[in-house]
N, C-alpha and C positions, 0 to 999 in steps of 0.2 A: 648820928644821922649823917653824918656827909660822907664818911668810911660804907656805911651799908652801901653808900647803890655808887662811888664810886668799884667795888670792887668788882661784879653782877657785873658794867661796864665794862671793865677791863678783860672779865675774859671774854667776854662778847670783839671787843674788838679786836684779839689776839686768833677768835675763832676766826673771825672774817677774811685775817691776813694770813693764817696757813691755808685755807679754802682755794684762796688767790692763787698762793702759792700755788699746789696743789695742780690749780685748772692750767696753769701757764707753761710748769710743764709738759702736760700734758696736750694742749694744742699743737697740734703739725706743723711744722717750720717749715713746709715746702715749697710756699712762698718767697720767703727770703733766700735760701740755698737757692730756688731758679734765678734767683735776681739777682745775688754777687755773680753769677755767670760772665756778668755784664760792664764791663769794666770803666769806670769812669777814671778822668784824671784826679778827682779829688780822695784815689782811695791807689791810682797805680804805681808805687815806687815797689812792691812786689818783686823782691827780685833772686835768683836759685843761684846756692855757691858756682862758681867758678867761671870759663867759657865751655862752646856745648856746639862740639862738630856738627853743624847741617851741612846736608849734601846738596849741592843748585848744578840742573844740568840742565840743558838745551828743550827739556821739556816742562821745566815749570816755568812757568808766564815774569819774564822779568821788562821789569821800565827803569828806562836807562841804561846809563853805561855799562855793557852786559861784562867790562874787562876793568869796571870801578874797584877801588882799593877797601869799601867801604860796603856790605852789606845789609838790607832790613830784612830779613823772610818774617812775616806777617801769615800771623793763621785769622782768619776775621770770618764775620758773620755778615749776608748782602743784610740781614732784615735788620742787625744788632745798630741800636742810633746810635753808642759810642764811637762803633768802626765809622759810622760815616761822619760822625763830630772828627773824627784823625784823618778820616782820606783826604782832605782840601792838605791836612797838616803834611803830610807826606810831600803829595807834589809841593809843593812849595821846598823844602828840601831837596827834590830834585831838580826848581829849577835856580835855586838858587848853590849846588853844587851839582853842576851839569855831567860834570868827568869824574869825581869822587866819589859818586852812589849810585847804588840798585838797589831796586826794590821786588823783590821775589812776593807774589800772595799764592797762597794757599789756606784751602780750604775748612773751617769748625762750624760747624751747622751744627748750630744751638736749639736740637731739633725739640727739645725736653717743650723750648715757652715760644719759639719759633717756628708755625706751622711753614714758607715763605723758604725756610734757608734752604733748605738741599734741592727743592727742585730750583731754585736761584743760579743756587752754586751747578746745578748740572747744564741749565741753560746758557750760562757761564763758559762752561765750556764746549757748552756745541758752536755758541758764537768764540772760542779759541781755536774747533777744530775749520777756521775758515779766517784766520787771521786778527779775527775784529776781541780780542778778548777783553784788549785792556776798553774800550769803547763799550761796550757792553756793560761791563762797572763800574765806569763812570756814571753811565747811564742808567743804573739799577740803585747805587747809594744816591742821584739826581732825586727819586722816582720811587725813594722807600715805601711812602705811604700807598703807593698803587703794585704792590707786587704783585705778579701773578702770569698769568698766561695768557690776561690781552697786554701787558705789557710786556712780557719777552717776543711777542711777536710784532709789536708796534715799535721799540729796539732795534729786534734784529732787520728791517723794513731799513730806519735810519736808518742804518751806518751800511745799507747795503749790501747785505746774506741774503745768499741762494736763499730764497724760504723753505723750498722743498725738503733741498738737505736740511734744512736747520730745522725745521717743521717733521720729519725721521728721527733724527740725532734723539730731541725730546720726549718721542713717543715710545721709542725704545728704552728710553735712559741709557742711550750709549756709555757714558761716563760718571755709571752708581757708581762703579769700584773704584777708579779716582780721585769721586771728592770721599767718597769712605776712609782712602787709603790715606790722603793728606791726614783727614781727621782723628784715626787711629796713630800716626805720624807725632800729630799736635799731641796726642796724650804721652805720647812714652818722651817726649820731650818736657811734658811736666806742664803744656799748659793746660788750666783750670777753666775759662775764659774768652771774652774777646776784644777787641782787639789782644794778639799775644804774640808779642811781639820782639824779636831776638836781633840787634846791632851786632855782628862781628862774633853771633853768638853768645852773648849777652843779651838776659830775660831784658827785658825792661818793659814791664807788662802793662796796658792798658792804655787808654783813647789820651798818651800825656800832650803838656802844647808845645807850640813849634819853638819855645824856647830852652824846654828841659832836653829836647832830640837835637836842637845842633848846639845843645852843650855840649850831648857822649858826641856826634860829631865833630868839633872840635877839638873834645879832650883826645881821639883816638888819628886826627893829619896832628896834629904837633906832636907824635910823640918819636 
C-alpha cells in the first residue's frame, strides 16, 4: 500500500519540477540584465586583458594635474548610484596624490534604466562650455535623486553660469553628439556598465573602494 502511494506522488513531484524549470526558462531576464549595467564594488574585479590606449586631449574634462603620470579615465552616468559612490573616492585620490593623478570624465548614459542620464550629461556639457563642468558634475552627484530641469537650472545659478546661454544650450541639445561620441567610444573599449574605469589604460571596472584604487596607484608609482 505504501508503494502504491509513493509512486504517484513521485510522478506529481517530478511534473512540478519540470514545469517550474520550463517557466523559469521562459521568464524575461531583461530586469537582471539592466541591473548588471551598474557595477558595485562587490563584483568590480572585471578586467580585460592588456592595456588600452585612450587618447586624452584638451577637449576632455580633466581634473587634477594635466601632466600627471597616472590617468584615470572614467565612463560614467550621473544617475548611476555606484557612480555617485565612486565620485568622492576619486576626489580623495586626487587630494592625496595631487601631482601624480589626473581624472578624465567621459559619458556613458544607461538610457534603458536611467531616464535622466543623457539629459544630465548634455547639461553638464553646457556647464563645461562656460568652464564649470566639474562644479556642475559634483552638484549632480550630490543631488542625484533630484535630477531634472529644475535642478539643472538651480545648479547653473549657484555656480554662476550665464543663464541665457545655458538655457539655449540645453534646449538646442548642442552637445548631444558629444555625449553619444563618448558612449560609442566606451562601447568600443569594452565598457558594458558604469562606472567603467581605465587606469593608465588598464581596465578596472566598478565602484572600487579607496583602498583598492590606491593599491593600483601605488603599484604604478613604484614601477
